[in-house]
C-alpha positions in Angstrom: 112.7 79.6 122.0 116.4 79.3 121.1 116.3 75.5 121.5 113.1 75.3 119.4 114.5 77.6 116.3 117.1 74.8 115.1 114.7 71.8 115.5 112.2 74.3 113.6 114.5 74.7 110.6 115.1 71.1 110.3 111.8 70.1 110.3 111.0 72.6 107.6 113.9 71.1 105.7 112.0 67.5 106.2 109.3 68.7 104.8 110.3 70.0 101.7 111.4 66.7 100.7 108.2 65.1 101.6 105.4 66.9 100.5 102.8 65.6 98.2 102.6 67.0 94.7 99.5 69.3 94.4 98.8 69.0 90.5 98.4 66.0 88.4 99.4 67.3 84.8 98.3 65.8 81.4 100.6 67.0 78.5 98.9 67.5 75.0 100.4 63.7 74.4 98.9 62.3 77.2 102.2 61.9 79.5 101.5 62.4 83.2 103.3 64.2 85.4 102.9 65.2 89.4 104.1 68.7 90.7 104.0 70.9 92.9 103.3 74.0 90.5 100.6 74.4 87.9 101.6 73.8 84.0 103.4 76.3 82.6 102.2 75.1 79.0 98.7 76.2 78.1 97.6 72.9 76.6 98.7 71.0 79.1 95.8 70.1 81.6 96.2 70.4 85.5 94.1 68.5 88.3 94.6 69.5 91.7 95.2 66.4 93.9 93.1 66.4 97.0 95.6 65.8 99.8 94.8 64.5 103.8 91.6 65.9 104.9 90.9 68.2 101.6 92.7 71.8 100.7 91.3 75.6 100.8 91.3 76.8 97.2 93.9 79.3 97.4 92.8 81.0 94.3 90.4 83.0 96.6 93.3 84.2 98.8 95.5 87.2 98.5 98.5 86.6 96.5 100.7 86.5 99.7 99.2 83.5 100.8 99.2 81.5 97.9 102.3 79.9 97.8 102.2 79.1 101.1 98.7 77.7 101.1 99.6 75.4 98.2 102.7 74.1 99.6 101.7 73.5 103.4 97.8 73.7 103.3 96.6 73.2 107.2 94.0 71.1 108.3 92.3 70.6 111.5 90.8 67.1 112.8 88.2 68.0 115.8 85.1 66.7 117.5 81.9 68.0 118.6 82.4 68.7 122.5 86.4 68.7 122.4 87.2 72.0 124.4 91.2 71.7 123.0 89.5 71.6 119.6 87.6 74.8 120.1 90.8 76.4 121.1 93.1 75.4 118.2 89.9 76.8 115.7 90.1 79.9 117.7 93.9 80.2 117.2 94.0 79.5 113.3 90.9 82.1 113.0 92.8 84.6 114.9 96.0 84.4 113.3 94.1 84.3 109.6 95.0 80.7 108.5 93.0 79.6 105.7 92.3 75.6 106.6 90.2 73.0 106.0 88.3 71.4 109.1 87.6 67.4 108.8 85.0 66.3 111.9 85.6 62.7 113.6 81.7 61.9 114.9 81.3 58.1 114.4 83.0 54.9 114.3 83.8 55.2 111.0 85.2 58.6 111.2 87.3 57.9 114.4 88.7 54.4 112.3 89.8 56.4 109.6 91.8 59.2 112.2 93.5 56.1 113.8 94.3 55.0 110.4 95.6 58.2 109.4 97.5 59.7 112.4 98.0 56.2 114.6 95.8 57.5 117.3 92.5 58.4 118.3 92.9 62.0 120.3 91.8 65.3 119.2 92.8 67.9 118.1 95.1 66.8 115.2 96.6 69.6 113.1 97.9 69.2 109.4 100.6 71.5 107.9 101.5 69.8 104.9 102.7 66.1 105.8 103.6 67.2 109.4 100.8 66.3 111.6 100.6 68.1 115.5 98.7 65.2 117.5 97.1 67.6 120.9 96.6 71.4 121.5 99.9 73.2 122.0 99.8 76.9 121.4 103.5 77.3 121.0 103.9 73.9 119.1 101.1 75.4 116.2 102.8 79.0 116.4 105.8 77.3 116.0 105.1 75.4 113.1 103.1 77.8 111.5 106.1 80.0 111.6 108.5 77.7 109.8 106.2 76.9 106.8 105.9 80.7 106.3 102.6 81.8 107.5 102.4 85.5 108.6 102.1 86.1 112.3 98.8 88.6 111.6 96.0 88.0 109.6 96.5 88.7 105.6 92.9 87.7 105.2 90.0 90.3 104.1 87.4 90.6 106.5 85.1 88.8 104.1 86.7 85.6 104.0 84.9 82.7 105.4 86.9 79.4 105.6 85.0 76.6 104.1 82.4 74.6 106.3 83.7 71.7 108.1 82.9 68.3 106.6 82.5 64.8 108.1 86.3 63.1 107.9 84.6 60.2 106.3 81.8 60.2 103.5 78.9 57.8 104.3 78.1 55.1 102.3 74.9 55.3 100.4 71.7 53.6 101.5 71.5 50.0 99.4 68.4 50.6 96.9 65.0 48.6 97.9 64.8 45.6 96.1 61.8 45.9 93.6 59.5 42.7 94.4 58.8 41.1 90.5 55.1 40.8 90.6 54.2 37.2 89.1 53.3 37.4 85.4 49.7 36.3 84.6 49.2 32.6 83.4 48.8 32.5 79.9 45.0 31.6 79.2 43.6 28.2 79.3 41.3 26.3 76.6 38.0 25.9 78.0 37.1 22.0 78.9 35.2 20.8 75.7 31.5 20.4 76.0 30.8 16.7 75.6 27.3 17.7 74.0 28.6 19.3 71.2 28.0 18.5 67.7 31.3 16.7 66.2 32.3 18.0 62.9 34.3 15.4 60.4 35.9 16.7 57.5 
């Protein structure tokens, strides 16, 4: 474990420099800035930015957890029938880590995962911008420690993580094309009666 600590410390320092902004702040004059903190000015509007895999709503968490969840959100990428995925989910749940879960089920999901991680293997755990591929209990615990997550759960007993969602959103089904009915033909004048009297003016 002694050899792991310097590595984790250097990794944490690297994360701090590359963590994405969490808020898009629009000032009263329309200027836009990106930051990891909500604005101090009451008139400024802050819009949370959805990161890779989405985020847990920190507002529903104990105050002690909000800073670390805001800075290093955790997302777990899984697929049905994946035993290591189940082990990883159990570790996060037992430790009390708030996390979002993304399911990889379709070919589109798999392609999106490969583009995101450069790999198609599961599970994948992201802690902020850090990606951990495959389930390794010691590695996951060490990176969660380095990010500042408590070693034991600080969540209330009633807390539930968000329901898992597909990695990609299926495209909406195309609307059926309505068949246009042919417009009725304009009425035609009846043929002239050859026996009708001719009227002259």
